[in-house]
ZATORTI-489968 format. One line per 5 residues: number of its first residue (from 0); their letters; for each residue x, y, z of N, C-alpha, C. Coordinates in Angstrom, 2 decimals, decimal comma, m for minus. Example, Ala and Ser with C-alpha at 12.3 -4.5 7.8 and 13.67 -1.06 7.14 Angstrom:
<atoms>
0) as) 13,19 m5,69 7,80 12,30 m4,50 7,80 13,20 m3,30 7,80; 12,85 m2,25 7,08 13,67 m1,06 7,14 12,90 0,03 7,87
</atoms>
This chain:
<atoms>
0) menlg) 8,30 20,37 m39,53 9,04 21,37 m38,78 8,15 22,17 m37,83; 6,84 22,27 m38,14 5,98 23,09 m37,30 5,81 22,55 m35,89; 6,09 21,28 m35,67 6,01 20,70 m34,33 7,34 20,70 m33,60; 8,28 21,48 m34,11 9,60 21,55 m33,52 9,51 22,02 m32,07; 10,14 21,30 m31,17 10,10 21,67 m29,76 11,48 21,72 m29,17
5) fsiii) 11,52 22,20 m27,94 12,82 22,27 m27,27 12,71 21,75 m25,85; 13,85 21,28 m25,36 13,99 20,82 m23,98 14,85 21,82 m23,24; 14,52 22,03 m21,98 15,39 22,79 m21,09 16,08 21,77 m20,20; 17,40 21,86 m20,13 18,19 20,96 m19,30 18,83 21,78 m18,18; 18,61 21,32 m16,94 19,10 22,05 m15,77 19,90 21,10 m14,88
10) payne) 21,24 21,25 m14,83 21,99 20,47 m13,85 21,85 21,14 m12,48; 21,71 20,34 m11,44 21,53 20,92 m10,10 22,31 20,14 m9,06; 23,12 20,85 m8,30 23,84 20,24 m7,18 23,73 21,17 m5,98; 23,04 20,71 m4,95 22,82 21,50 m3,73 22,32 22,91 m4,04; 21,22 22,95 m4,75 20,65 24,23 m5,20 19,30 24,52 m4,54
15) dktig) 19,11 24,09 m3,30 17,80 24,27 m2,68 17,41 25,74 m2,50; 18,35 26,64 m2,56 18,05 28,08 m2,43 17,53 28,67 m3,74; 17,87 28,05 m4,88 17,54 28,66 m6,18 16,72 27,78 m7,12; 16,70 26,47 m6,92 16,08 25,58 m7,91 14,58 25,84 m8,06; 13,91 26,22 m7,01 12,47 26,52 m7,10 12,21 27,70 m8,02
20) kvlke) 13,02 28,74 m7,90 12,86 29,93 m8,76 13,14 29,57 m10,22; 14,16 28,77 m10,44 14,52 28,38 m11,80 13,40 27,55 m12,43; 12,86 26,60 m11,68 11,78 25,78 m12,22 10,52 26,60 m12,46; 10,27 27,56 m11,61 9,13 28,45 m11,83 9,28 29,19 m13,15; 10,47 29,70 m13,42 10,73 30,40 m14,68 10,65 29,44 m15,87
25) atktt) 11,22 28,25 m15,72 11,23 27,28 m16,82 9,82 26,86 m17,20; 8,94 26,73 m16,22 7,57 26,29 m16,52 6,75 27,37 m17,21; 7,23 28,60 m17,22 6,55 29,68 m17,94 6,82 29,62 m19,44; 7,81 28,86 m19,85 8,18 28,78 m21,26 7,32 27,75 m21,99; 7,51 27,65 m23,28 6,80 26,67 m24,10 7,63 25,41 m24,32
30) akeii) 8,59 25,16 m23,46 9,41 23,95 m23,58 8,52 22,72 m23,55; 8,84 21,75 m24,40 8,09 20,48 m24,40 8,47 19,63 m23,21; 9,72 19,78 m22,74 10,15 19,04 m21,55 11,21 19,85 m20,81; 11,24 19,63 m19,51 12,21 20,29 m18,63 12,91 19,16 m17,88; 14,18 18,99 m18,16 14,94 17,90 m17,56 15,86 18,47 m16,49
35) vvndg) 15,63 18,04 m15,25 16,47 18,47 m14,15 17,33 17,28 m13,73; 18,64 17,45 m13,84 19,55 16,39 m13,47 20,12 16,74 m12,09; 19,63 16,04 m11,09 20,05 16,24 m9,71 21,35 15,47 m9,51; 22,43 16,22 m9,43 23,79 15,65 m9,46 24,30 15,33 m8,04; 23,60 14,44 m7,35 24,06 13,99 m6,04 23,86 14,99 m4,92
40) stdnt) 22,83 15,81 m5,01 22,58 16,82 m3,97 22,38 16,18 m2,60; 22,86 16,88 m1,58 22,71 16,41 m0,20 21,83 17,35 0,63; 21,26 18,37 m0,01 20,37 19,30 0,68 18,92 18,97 0,30; 18,05 19,94 0,26 16,62 19,72 m0,05 16,29 19,83 m1,54; 17,30 19,86 m2,40 17,07 19,98 m3,84 16,13 18,88 m4,34
45) feiin) 16,35 17,65 m3,91 15,54 16,51 m4,35 14,05 16,75 m4,09; 13,72 17,16 m2,88 12,33 17,38 m2,49 11,69 18,51 m3,29; 12,44 19,57 m3,50 11,91 20,73 m4,24 11,61 20,34 m5,69; 12,54 19,63 m6,32 12,32 19,19 m7,70 11,09 18,29 m7,77; 10,99 17,34 m6,86 9,84 16,43 m6,86 8,53 17,17 m6,69
50) sfckr) 8,51 18,22 m5,88 7,26 18,97 m5,70 6,86 19,65 m7,01; 7,82 20,11 m7,79 7,52 20,71 m9,10 7,08 19,65 m10,11; 7,65 18,46 m10,02 7,25 17,37 m10,92 5,77 17,05 m10,76; 5,25 17,16 m9,57 3,84 16,88 m9,31 2,93 17,94 m9,93; 3,45 19,15 m10,09 2,66 20,26 m10,63 2,73 20,40 m12,14
55) dkrik) 3,82 19,90 m12,74 4,01 20,09 m14,18 4,59 18,80 m14,76; 3,82 18,15 m15,60 4,21 16,85 m16,16 5,36 16,95 m17,16; 5,72 18,16 m17,57 6,86 18,30 m18,49 8,19 18,10 m17,77; 8,18 18,19 m16,45 9,44 18,11 m15,69 9,82 16,65 m15,47; 11,05 16,36 m15,84 11,62 15,02 m15,65 12,79 15,17 m14,67
60) hilik) 12,73 14,44 m13,57 13,76 14,50 m12,52 14,66 13,28 m12,64; 15,93 13,53 m12,94 16,91 12,45 m13,04 17,88 12,60 m11,88; 18,06 11,53 m11,13 18,93 11,56 m9,96 20,21 10,80 m10,23; 21,33 11,49 m10,03 22,66 10,86 m10,03 23,05 10,79 m8,56; 23,34 9,62 m8,07 23,58 9,46 m6,62 24,87 10,08 m6,13
65) inkgp) 25,90 10,11 m6,98 27,19 10,67 m6,59 27,51 11,84 m7,51; 27,86 12,99 m6,93 28,17 14,19 m7,71 29,26 13,93 m8,72; 28,96 14,24 m9,98 29,94 14,04 m11,07 30,24 15,33 m11,82; 29,61 16,42 m11,43 29,89 17,71 m12,05 28,86 18,11 m13,09; 28,80 19,42 m13,38 27,77 19,94 m14,30 27,91 19,43 m15,73
70) gfark) 29,12 19,20 m16,19 29,30 18,69 m17,54 28,68 17,32 m17,71; 28,92 16,46 m16,76 28,33 15,11 m16,78 26,81 15,20 m16,70; 26,31 16,06 m15,82 24,86 16,23 m15,66 24,23 16,73 m16,96; 24,87 17,67 m17,63 24,35 18,17 m18,91 24,31 17,04 m19,95; 25,36 16,23 m19,97 25,42 15,11 m20,92 24,26 14,14 m20,68
75) igvle) 23,98 13,83 m19,43 22,85 12,96 m19,10 21,55 13,60 m19,58; 21,40 14,89 m19,38 20,21 15,60 m19,84 20,04 15,52 m21,35; 21,14 15,68 m22,07 21,10 15,58 m23,53 20,65 14,17 m23,95; 21,22 13,17 m23,32 20,87 11,78 m23,65 19,40 11,47 m23,35; 18,83 12,11 m22,34 17,44 11,86 m21,95 16,42 12,68 m22,74
80) stqpl) 16,89 13,70 m23,43 15,99 14,60 m24,15 15,33 13,90 m25,33; 14,08 14,27 m25,58 13,35 13,75 m26,74 13,12 14,83 m27,80; 13,65 16,03 m27,57 13,40 17,15 m28,47 14,64 17,47 m29,31; 14,43 18,03 m30,50 15,58 18,33 m31,37 16,38 19,56 m30,96; 15,78 20,46 m30,19 16,48 21,67 m29,76 16,66 21,63 m28,25
85) lvffd) 17,84 22,07 m27,80 18,18 22,04 m26,38 18,54 23,42 m25,88; 18,09 23,72 m24,68 18,44 24,96 m23,99 18,97 24,56 m22,62; 20,10 25,12 m22,24 20,69 24,82 m20,94 20,47 25,99 m20,00; 19,95 25,71 m18,82 19,82 26,68 m17,74 20,80 26,28 m16,65; 21,39 27,25 m16,00 22,08 26,98 m14,75 21,03 27,06 m13,66
90) adikn) 21,29 26,46 m12,53 20,29 26,39 m11,46 20,07 27,74 m10,77; 20,83 28,76 m11,15 20,65 30,08 m10,54 20,28 31,15 m11,57; 19,76 30,74 m12,73 19,39 31,68 m13,78 18,26 32,60 m13,29; 18,26 33,82 m13,80 17,24 34,79 m13,41 16,62 35,39 m14,67; 15,40 35,86 m14,53 14,72 36,64 m15,57 14,65 35,95 m16,94
95) vkkem) 14,01 34,83 m16,99 13,77 34,14 m18,26 12,55 34,78 m18,91; 12,67 35,12 m20,18 11,55 35,69 m20,92 10,99 34,62 m21,85; 9,71 34,34 m21,69 9,06 33,32 m22,50 9,28 33,56 m24,00; 9,20 34,80 m24,42 9,30 35,14 m25,84 10,67 34,85 m26,43; 11,71 34,79 m25,58 13,05 34,62 m26,13 13,19 33,29 m26,87
100) fekli) 12,49 32,27 m26,43 12,59 30,98 m27,10 11,88 30,98 m28,44; 10,72 31,60 m28,49 10,02 31,70 m29,75 10,84 32,50 m30,77; 11,50 33,54 m30,31 12,33 34,34 m31,22 13,51 33,55 m31,74; 14,00 32,61 m30,96 15,09 31,76 m31,40 14,62 30,64 m32,31; 13,46 30,07 m32,02 12,97 28,91 m32,76 12,30 29,29 m34,07
105) dpvik) 11,57 30,40 m34,13 10,87 30,80 m35,35 11,78 30,83 m36,58; 12,98 31,44 m36,49 13,86 31,43 m37,69 14,31 30,02 m38,09; 14,47 29,14 m37,13 14,86 27,76 m37,43 13,76 27,09 m38,24; 12,51 27,29 m37,83 11,38 26,69 m38,54 11,24 27,30 m39,94; 11,27 28,63 m40,01 11,08 29,30 m41,30 12,15 28,94 m42,31
110) nea) 13,38 28,77 m41,85 14,49 28,46 m42,75 14,78 26,97 m42,87; 13,96 26,17 m42,18 14,14 24,71 m42,18 15,60 24,34 m41,89; 16,15 25,02 m40,89 17,55 24,81 m40,53 17,75 23,49 m39,80
</atoms>
């Protein structure tokens, strides 16, 4: 249980105005992986995600060529995750606190939930 990790899953569709900020916040956390599901974006979302992938190896960029909606994108993220715990971010989330994840995960580990 001590190696318990979590994945952050972020569906993104035409989020070039906010996806950089979200990925910056996500990379501050202790997530083992950050899965960004690009749901058929037609703006610069693809390029921004790829630039973050080069800086942080935890980021996995999954491209869906045709927009299928956030529910479908989340499902793809879940299927791609390798971690037992999942956290979902929207592409416009603000003010992520690194400590919030540890506060959520510590009781799970201690209680072997």
